[in-house]
RODO-2510 file (C-alpha; in nm, 4 decimals, decimal comma):
residues 424
     n   res          X          Y          Z
     1     m     0,2008   -10,3327    -1,8580
     2     v     0,0412   -10,1821    -1,5448
     3     w     0,3930   -10,1794    -1,3772
     4     v     0,5431   -10,0126    -1,6876
     5     m     0,2657    -9,7504    -1,6546
     6     i     0,3502    -9,6907    -1,2899
     7     v     0,7273    -9,6635    -1,3807
     8     v     0,6531    -9,4193    -1,6682
     9     f     0,4414    -9,2141    -1,4337
    10     f     0,7284    -9,1700    -1,1770
    11     i     0,9807    -9,0997    -1,4636
    12     l     0,7613    -8,8224    -1,5990
    13     l     0,7384    -8,6782    -1,2468
    14     l     1,1173    -8,6818    -1,2096
    15     l     1,1489    -8,5009    -1,5472
    16     g     0,9318    -8,2211    -1,3985
    17     m     0,6109    -8,2887    -1,5707
    18     p     0,3019    -8,1708    -1,3899
    19     i     0,1386    -8,4549    -1,1983
    20     a    -0,1924    -8,4357    -1,3745
    21     f    -0,0262    -8,4666    -1,7219
    22     a     0,2072    -8,7412    -1,5911
    23     m    -0,0874    -8,9436    -1,4777
    24     g    -0,2781    -8,8780    -1,7830
    25     l    -0,0018    -8,9698    -2,0327
    26     s     0,0926    -9,2898    -1,8529
    27     s    -0,2640    -9,4011    -1,8301
    28     i    -0,3306    -9,3364    -2,2047
    29     m    -0,0169    -9,5278    -2,2854
    30     f    -0,1576    -9,8310    -2,0978
    31     i    -0,4974    -9,8024    -2,2511
    32     v    -0,3477    -9,7820    -2,6025
    33     t    -0,1105   -10,0691    -2,5430
    34     e    -0,3860   -10,2894    -2,3950
    35     g    -0,6177   -10,2165    -2,6851
    36     i    -0,8865   -10,0626    -2,4553
    37     p    -1,1199    -9,8272    -2,6479
    38     l    -1,0118    -9,4663    -2,6118
    39     v    -1,3647    -9,3747    -2,5553
    40     m    -1,3037    -9,5101    -2,1909
    41     v    -1,0697    -9,2174    -2,1427
    42     a    -1,3318    -8,9543    -2,2169
    43     q    -1,5983    -9,1499    -2,0140
    44     r    -1,3745    -9,1743    -1,7017
    45     f    -1,2307    -8,8246    -1,7476
    46     f    -1,5687    -8,6455    -1,7422
    47     s    -1,7890    -8,8857    -1,5424
    48     s    -1,5556    -8,8524    -1,2510
    49     t    -1,6773    -8,4973    -1,1570
    50     q    -2,0402    -8,5533    -1,2361
    51     s    -2,1421    -8,5448    -0,8633
    52     f    -2,3463    -8,3009    -0,6670
    53     p    -2,1314    -8,3214    -0,3507
    54     f    -1,8274    -8,2494    -0,5539
    55     l    -1,9645    -7,8978    -0,6294
    56     a    -1,8666    -7,8075    -0,2852
    57     v    -1,5032    -7,7895    -0,3814
    58     p    -1,5205    -7,4906    -0,6251
    59     f    -1,7712    -7,3120    -0,3954
    60     f    -1,5313    -7,3339    -0,0987
    61     i    -1,2353    -7,2250    -0,3235
    62     l    -1,4486    -6,9207    -0,4402
    63     a    -1,5344    -6,8311    -0,0758
    64     g    -1,1704    -6,8468     0,0227
    65     t    -1,0518    -6,6150    -0,2633
    66     m    -1,3376    -6,3803    -0,2216
    67     m    -1,2389    -6,3459     0,1484
    68     i    -0,8688    -6,2760     0,0665
    69     q    -0,9633    -6,0097    -0,1965
    70     g    -1,2192    -5,8677     0,0450
    71     g    -0,9570    -5,8079     0,3153
    72     i    -1,1118    -6,0554     0,5585
    73     a    -0,7717    -6,2162     0,6062
    74     k    -0,6284    -5,8766     0,7134
    75     r    -0,9002    -5,8288     0,9784
    76     i    -0,8393    -6,1800     1,1165
    77     i    -0,4525    -6,1078     1,1281
    78     k    -0,5342    -5,7818     1,3201
    79     l    -0,7449    -5,9779     1,5765
    80     a    -0,4820    -6,2408     1,6174
    81     d    -0,2172    -5,9852     1,6604
    82     s    -0,4047    -5,8183     1,9350
    83     l    -0,4571    -6,1435     2,1168
    84     v    -0,0957    -6,2989     2,1158
    85     r     0,1511    -6,0236     2,0477
    86     p     0,2726    -5,9691     2,4184
    87     l     0,3941    -6,3289     2,4148
    88     p     0,7600    -6,4306     2,3129
    89     g     0,7776    -6,4258     1,9225
    90     g     0,4379    -6,2442     1,9230
    91     l     0,4380    -6,1787     1,5410
    92     a     0,5225    -6,5330     1,4625
    93     l     0,2384    -6,6556     1,6937
    94     v     0,0080    -6,4215     1,5039
    95     s     0,0678    -6,6624     1,2008
    96     v    -0,0337    -6,9654     1,4142
    97     v    -0,3536    -6,8147     1,5475
    98     t    -0,4450    -6,6598     1,2138
    99     s    -0,4089    -6,9877     1,0222
   100     m    -0,6291    -7,1514     1,2769
   101     l    -0,9044    -6,8877     1,2374
   102     m    -0,8604    -6,8799     0,8652
   103     a    -0,8929    -7,2620     0,8477
   104     g    -1,2489    -7,2231     0,9660
   105     v    -1,3054    -6,9692     0,6922
   106     s    -1,1319    -7,0662     0,3755
   107     g    -1,0938    -7,4440     0,3962
   108     s    -0,7683    -7,4307     0,1871
   109     s    -0,4075    -7,4421     0,2968
   110     v    -0,2918    -7,2789    -0,0268
   111     a    -0,5253    -6,9843     0,0297
   112     d    -0,4066    -6,9492     0,3816
   113     a    -0,0402    -6,9641     0,2906
   114     s    -0,0748    -6,7024     0,0276
   115     g    -0,3309    -6,4704     0,1975
   116     v    -0,1638    -6,4659     0,5339
   117     g     0,1939    -6,5049     0,4129
   118     s     0,1787    -6,2048     0,1891
   119     v     0,1121    -5,9869     0,4894
   120     l     0,3036    -6,1565     0,7730
   121     i     0,6328    -6,2724     0,6048
   122     p     0,7401    -5,9205     0,4978
   123     a     0,6297    -5,7824     0,8541
   124     m     0,8260    -6,0589     1,0311
   125     k     1,1354    -5,9852     0,8285
   126     k     1,1204    -5,6245     0,9149
   127     k     1,0902    -5,7001     1,2921
   128     g     1,4115    -5,8989     1,2905
   129     y     1,2797    -6,2569     1,2397
   130     g     1,5021    -6,4633     1,0190
   131     a     1,3678    -6,5174     0,6566
   132     p     1,3852    -6,8998     0,6826
   133     f     1,1853    -6,8907     1,0146
   134     s     0,9305    -6,6417     0,8733
   135     v     0,8767    -6,8646     0,5728
   136     v     0,8628    -7,1962     0,7733
   137     i     0,6085    -7,0635     1,0263
   138     n     0,3865    -6,9588     0,7389
   139     a     0,4244    -7,2761     0,5420
   140     t     0,3626    -7,5063     0,8456
   141     t     0,0663    -7,3426     1,0207
   142     s    -0,1288    -7,3086     0,7004
   143     v    -0,1717    -7,6890     0,6684
   144     v    -0,4417    -7,6852     0,9384
   145     g    -0,6510    -7,5161     0,6664
   146     i    -0,7447    -7,8507     0,5356
   147     i    -0,7633    -8,0357     0,8671
   148     i    -0,9874    -7,7938     1,0642
   149     p    -1,3325    -7,7782     0,9006
   150     p    -1,4420    -7,6856     0,6509
   151     s    -1,2013    -7,8571     0,4109
   152     s    -1,2212    -7,9090     0,0397
   153     t    -0,9766    -8,1809     0,0640
   154     m    -1,2072    -8,3750     0,2882
   155     v    -1,4952    -8,3300     0,0381
   156     i    -1,2724    -8,4979    -0,2135
   157     l    -1,1872    -8,7827     0,0166
   158     a    -1,5444    -8,8292     0,1166
   159     w    -1,6349    -8,8508    -0,2588
   160     i    -1,3696    -9,1139    -0,3180
   161     t    -1,4504    -9,3262    -0,0163
   162     n    -1,8284    -9,2700     0,0098
   163     l    -1,7814    -9,1401     0,3720
   164     s    -1,9779    -8,8659     0,5327
   165     v    -1,8409    -8,5174     0,4720
   166     a    -1,9853    -8,3915     0,8006
   167     k    -1,8273    -8,6710     1,0016
   168     l    -1,4914    -8,6102     0,8311
   169     f    -1,5212    -8,2433     0,9034
   170     l    -1,5814    -8,3034     1,2763
   171     g    -1,3194    -8,5712     1,2936
   172     g    -1,0570    -8,3176     1,1856
   173     a    -1,1469    -8,0499     1,4459
   174     i    -0,9581    -8,1924     1,7369
   175     p    -0,6499    -8,2950     1,5581
   176     g    -0,6323    -7,9622     1,3825
   177     i    -0,6502    -7,7730     1,6977
   178     l    -0,3932    -7,9923     1,8711
   179     i    -0,1560    -7,9396     1,5605
   180     s    -0,2014    -7,5585     1,6007
   181     t    -0,1323    -7,5785     1,9719
   182     m     0,1782    -7,7855     1,9172
   183     f     0,3032    -7,5272     1,6605
   184     f     0,2232    -7,2563     1,9052
   185     i     0,4338    -7,4055     2,1772
   186     i     0,7197    -7,4834     1,9322
   187     t     0,7218    -7,1235     1,8223
   188     i     0,7340    -6,9809     2,1773
   189     i     1,0269    -7,2163     2,2575
   190     i     1,2253    -7,1104     1,9397
   191     s     1,1450    -6,7455     2,0048
   192     l     1,2634    -6,7539     2,3557
   193     k     1,5803    -6,9352     2,2424
   194     r     1,6557    -6,6835     1,9695
   195     g     1,5372    -6,3778     2,1568
   196     y     1,2708    -6,2774     1,9056
   197     p     1,0846    -5,9508     2,0086
   198     r     0,7698    -5,9174     2,2026
   199     e     0,5148    -5,6513     2,1004
   200     r     0,3420    -5,4039     2,3443
   201     l     0,0438    -5,5211     2,5519
   202     p    -0,2883    -5,4373     2,3741
   203     h    -0,5596    -5,2385     2,5351
   204     l    -0,8871    -5,4126     2,5973
   205     k    -1,0566    -5,1557     2,3873
   206     e    -0,8279    -5,2535     2,0915
   207     i    -0,9128    -5,6158     2,1287
   208     a    -1,2805    -5,5497     2,1519
   209     l    -1,2692    -5,3274     1,8401
   210     n    -1,0851    -5,6068     1,6492
   211     i    -1,3335    -5,8658     1,7650
   212     l    -1,6171    -5,6536     1,6369
   213     d    -1,4434    -5,5756     1,3034
   214     s    -1,3852    -5,9536     1,2537
   215     f    -1,7254    -6,0572     1,3802
   216     w    -1,8808    -6,1210     1,0339
   217     a    -1,5833    -6,3140     0,9200
   218     l    -1,5766    -6,5385     1,2293
   219     l    -1,9487    -6,5996     1,1990
   220     l    -1,8876    -6,7914     0,8704
   221     p    -1,7542    -7,1233     1,0369
   222     i    -2,0570    -7,1162     1,2704
   223     i    -2,2846    -7,0962     0,9762
   224     i    -2,1078    -7,3775     0,7917
   225     l    -2,0872    -7,6235     1,0704
   226     g    -2,4214    -7,5332     1,2168
   227     g    -2,5891    -7,5794     0,8794
   228     i    -2,4340    -7,9213     0,8297
   229     l    -2,4649    -8,0506     1,1801
   230     f    -2,8305    -7,9622     1,2284
   231     g    -2,9233    -8,0742     0,8707
   232     v    -3,0281    -7,7330     0,7401
   233     a    -2,8581    -7,7915     0,4079
   234     t    -2,6241    -8,0243     0,2275
   235     v    -2,2437    -7,9595     0,2220
   236     t    -2,2688    -7,8348    -0,1351
   237     e    -2,5427    -7,5979    -0,0384
   238     i    -2,3556    -7,4667     0,2568
   239     a    -2,0497    -7,4123     0,0418
   240     a    -2,2579    -7,2120    -0,2021
   241     v    -2,3992    -7,0046     0,0835
   242     s    -2,0415    -6,9515     0,2139
   243     a    -1,9254    -6,8109    -0,1295
   244     v    -2,2330    -6,5735    -0,1411
   245     y    -2,1823    -6,4814     0,2334
   246     a    -1,8110    -6,3909     0,1682
   247     f    -1,9060    -6,1695    -0,1445
   248     v    -2,1982    -6,0011     0,0553
   249     v    -1,9884    -5,9312     0,3693
   250     s    -1,6855    -5,8070     0,1688
   251     l    -1,8837    -5,5939    -0,0540
   252     l    -2,1732    -5,4423     0,1694
   253     v    -2,0356    -5,4730     0,5163
   254     y    -1,6550    -5,4128     0,4797
   255     h    -1,6847    -5,2167     0,1485
   256     s    -1,3532    -5,3652     0,0471
   257     l    -1,4501    -5,5118    -0,2853
   258     d    -1,4536    -5,3446    -0,6245
   259     l    -1,4928    -5,4719    -0,9623
   260     k    -1,1257    -5,5311    -1,0156
   261     k    -1,0906    -5,7387    -0,6977
   262     i    -1,4096    -5,9411    -0,7866
   263     l    -1,2604    -6,0207    -1,1202
   264     i    -0,9336    -6,1250    -0,9640
   265     a    -1,1160    -6,3521    -0,7100
   266     l    -1,3142    -6,5142    -0,9886
   267     r    -1,0021    -6,5593    -1,2084
   268     d    -0,8110    -6,7220    -0,9114
   269     s    -1,1008    -6,9418    -0,8159
   270     a    -1,1420    -7,0556    -1,1815
   271     y    -0,7671    -7,1295    -1,2003
   272     s    -0,7536    -7,3240    -0,8688
   273     t    -1,0765    -7,5154    -0,9574
   274     a    -0,9301    -7,6051    -1,3000
   275     v    -0,6140    -7,7403    -1,1419
   276     v    -0,8028    -7,9568    -0,8860
   277     m    -1,0390    -8,0868    -1,1457
   278     m    -0,7685    -8,1757    -1,3959
   279     i    -0,5908    -8,3775    -1,1168
   280     v    -0,9121    -8,5433    -1,0147
   281     c    -1,0033    -8,6435    -1,3722
   282     t    -0,6527    -8,7841    -1,4619
   283     s    -0,6383    -8,9453    -1,1152
   284     t    -0,9567    -9,1173    -1,1695
   285     i    -0,8425    -9,2808    -1,4880
   286     f    -0,5054    -9,3849    -1,3367
   287     t    -0,6930    -9,5305    -1,0244
   288     w    -0,9340    -9,7088    -1,2491
   289     i    -0,6521    -9,8891    -1,4213
   290     l    -0,4890    -9,9710    -1,0934
   291     i    -0,8173   -10,1264    -0,9644
   292     r    -0,8824   -10,3076    -1,3018
   293     e    -0,5430   -10,4771    -1,2688
   294     n    -0,6025   -10,5716    -0,9023
   295     i    -0,3062   -10,3715    -0,7815
   296     p    -0,4796   -10,2596    -0,4592
   297     r    -0,5636   -10,6213    -0,3770
   298     l    -0,2129   -10,7357    -0,4567
   299     i    -0,0611   -10,4626    -0,2247
   300     s    -0,3172   -10,5382     0,0433
   301     t    -0,2420   -10,9121     0,0252
   302     s     0,1334   -10,8479     0,0418
   303     l     0,1183   -10,6102     0,3418
   304     l    -0,1328   -10,8317     0,5344
   305     g     0,0823   -11,1291     0,4555
   306     m     0,3921   -10,9849     0,6214
   307     g     0,2685   -11,1131     0,9569
   308     l     0,2957   -10,7653     1,1267
   309     s     0,0852   -10,6795     1,4310
   310     d    -0,2117   -10,4481     1,3666
   311     p    -0,0375   -10,1442     1,5477
   312     m     0,2727   -10,1945     1,3426
   313     l     0,0811   -10,2338     1,0126
   314     l    -0,0945    -9,9083     1,0947
   315     f     0,2338    -9,7404     1,1588
   316     i     0,3746    -9,8782     0,8249
   317     l     0,0605    -9,7249     0,6474
   318     v     0,1182    -9,3803     0,8139
   319     l     0,4953    -9,3931     0,7172
   320     i     0,4177    -9,4538     0,3590
   321     m     0,1697    -9,1786     0,3426
   322     f     0,4396    -8,9428     0,4986
   323     i     0,6780    -9,0420     0,2185
   324     f     0,4247    -9,0137    -0,0690
   325     g     0,3264    -8,6686     0,0816
   326     t     0,6801    -8,5401     0,0331
   327     f     0,6960    -8,6318    -0,3317
   328     m     0,3431    -8,5935    -0,4721
   329     d     0,0540    -8,3332    -0,4246
   330     l    -0,2222    -8,4336    -0,1727
   331     v    -0,5181    -8,4822    -0,4058
   332     p    -0,3599    -8,7380    -0,6363
   333     n    -0,2203    -8,9138    -0,3290
   334     l    -0,5809    -8,9536    -0,2130
   335     f    -0,6841    -9,1179    -0,5338
   336     l    -0,3718    -9,3476    -0,5398
   337     l    -0,3667    -9,4508    -0,1779
   338     a    -0,7243    -9,4586    -0,0511
   339     p    -0,8423    -9,7509    -0,2646
   340     i    -0,5389    -9,9539    -0,1416
   341     f    -0,5131    -9,8401     0,2236
   342     f    -0,8772    -9,8187     0,3305
   343     p    -0,9508   -10,1872     0,3004
   344     i    -0,6273   -10,2689     0,5000
   345     a    -0,7130   -10,0182     0,7701
   346     t    -1,0765   -10,1252     0,8089
   347     g    -0,9729   -10,4899     0,7944
   348     i    -0,7563   -10,4339     1,1120
   349     g    -1,0391   -10,2651     1,2914
   350     v    -0,9550    -9,8955     1,2314
   351     d    -1,2666    -9,6735     1,2044
   352     p    -1,3164    -9,5332     0,8513
   353     i    -1,3586    -9,1766     0,9830
   354     q    -1,0395    -9,2082     1,1880
   355     f    -0,8430    -9,3363     0,9052
   356     g    -0,9837    -9,0680     0,6649
   357     v    -0,8706    -8,7871     0,8988
   358     l    -0,5337    -8,9712     0,9596
   359     m    -0,4798    -8,9878     0,5770
   360     v    -0,5443    -8,6220     0,5430
   361     i    -0,3121    -8,5234     0,8327
   362     s    -0,0363    -8,7557     0,7106
   363     l    -0,0457    -8,6342     0,3623
   364     a    -0,0818    -8,2754     0,4703
   365     m     0,2609    -8,3009     0,6332
   366     g     0,3942    -8,3153     0,2786
   367     l     0,2599    -7,9689     0,1974
   368     f     0,5540    -7,8110     0,3743
   369     t     0,8286    -8,0732     0,3145
   370     p     1,0641    -8,0581     0,0119
   371     p     1,0724    -8,1323    -0,2831
   372     v     0,7057    -8,0767    -0,3610
   373     g     0,5737    -7,8822    -0,0649
   374     v     0,3060    -7,6377    -0,2099
   375     t     0,2743    -7,4166     0,1006
   376     l     0,6553    -7,4143     0,1400
   377     f     0,6949    -7,3257    -0,2233
   378     i     0,4416    -7,0379    -0,1893
   379     s     0,6026    -6,9133     0,1345
   380     c     0,9601    -6,9415    -0,0177
   381     h     0,8428    -6,7302    -0,3106
   382     l     0,6883    -6,4695    -0,0703
   383     g     1,0109    -6,4711     0,1421
   384     k     1,2379    -6,4721    -0,1568
   385     i     1,4561    -6,7623    -0,0420
   386     g     1,5075    -7,1145    -0,1539
   387     m     1,3467    -7,4265    -0,0006
   388     e     1,7045    -7,5535     0,0953
   389     d     1,7442    -7,2637     0,3302
   390     c     1,4410    -7,3650     0,5383
   391     i     1,5377    -7,7252     0,6261
   392     k     1,6694    -7,6600     0,9677
   393     d     1,3786    -7,4588     1,0825
   394     l     1,1391    -7,7052     0,9409
   395     v     1,2503    -8,0083     1,1481
   396     p     1,0829    -7,9158     1,4868
   397     f     0,7554    -7,8422     1,3240
   398     f     0,7589    -8,1479     1,1237
   399     l     0,8358    -8,3557     1,4381
   400     g     0,5532    -8,1713     1,6258
   401     g     0,3010    -8,2514     1,3473
   402     a     0,4207    -8,6030     1,3289
   403     i     0,3640    -8,6524     1,7054
   404     i    -0,0034    -8,5357     1,6715
   405     c    -0,0430    -8,7614     1,3641
   406     i     0,0827    -9,0722     1,5564
   407     l    -0,1460    -8,9901     1,8551
   408     a    -0,4387    -8,9719     1,5999
   409     a    -0,3455    -9,3095     1,4827
   410     y    -0,3466    -9,4750     1,8167
   411     i    -0,6111    -9,2737     2,0046
   412     p    -0,9352    -9,3181     1,8043
   413     a    -1,1278    -9,0834     2,0288
   414     m    -0,9272    -8,7893     1,8832
   415     t    -1,1060    -8,8331     1,5553
   416     t    -1,4251    -9,0129     1,6377
   417     w    -1,5479    -8,8600     1,9603
   418     l    -1,7009    -8,5544     1,7935
   419     p    -1,8649    -8,7348     1,4945
   420     n    -2,0015    -8,9948     1,7319
   421     l    -2,1407    -8,7228     1,9649
   422     f    -2,3403    -8,5575     1,6778
   423     f    -2,4338    -8,8372     1,4632
   424     n    -2,4799    -9,1445     1,6796
***
């Protein structure tokens, strides 16, 4: 019956049912058929979120939405614009730099895609950039929001795998910066080839004023990482502080929040948190059934029994995660794949922190690839074009991200050097 459950789950997905409901319905079907008391559904559903570290997720979401409504994103865009606009395709490069800076502030790719894209996509189209390229640059660069710390996705992964959130945060820093650098180079090459415009050279006074204007926003990543690294507070406490900090800075320093914007930020945070928690709860039930039926052990035994070398087996795991990332959202993929792949990876000598970061990067690539790319969907909506129009422009960015992902798989120091430096 567990295989029937899995087939039903994928059929429901193909029929367009939201993934949380597809997981929940297929799980209940299995539980009813097997005669398991339905009280198990309620227990697993609600107990899955009864974790103090897990509270960091809604707090980081609230911090991100408060910053967007408080105009912090626009200040970071102005700073990025003054730094890179003289380069080829300057306005496109603003998206790359802004996403990297916003990653250290919001911790969410979706927040970055919507907050930055709503400003830059229309501006790029007016400057003569093609709509597909404008959409693609926003969709792809925003994925670093869950790789560069802080990252609400890594909080969830740490909760699933019992890994250190702080170590995962540090592990994602170097790969996230390298992915941003790769996208930066690709953008310059494409801009030179297509003749996209350069902007005027900024005055030093303008750069200085933009740095001062963004100072309080850029201070937040330092507060978050400093608090975690030096043991001042737990990740959950730091997440709560970041939400309060975003509110205070937006309201009292920038004077850009009013009652209406505060209510919008609270509404958006509640909606995003409810979506995440619904997926987490139903994924927990689905994963519990898989573990109960020994599916992870069966798959692990099958893969290990293929006689592949350790490097080839690791490549197969990354390839599977790439494929799953294109068809399913990131959070349910973590619940499905982490219990199966972590024992395999650690069994062949891969560091748990390295594989955790590798899993986030691999699955994050699916955020901007059809048919279920969330950041691509948001960006296409903002750019008023279809996903099918973006395929050609997506290819170089996907290949660039894939290269960094493969390097992270076979160069452990990319993901373990910083965690070992601070915690060993």
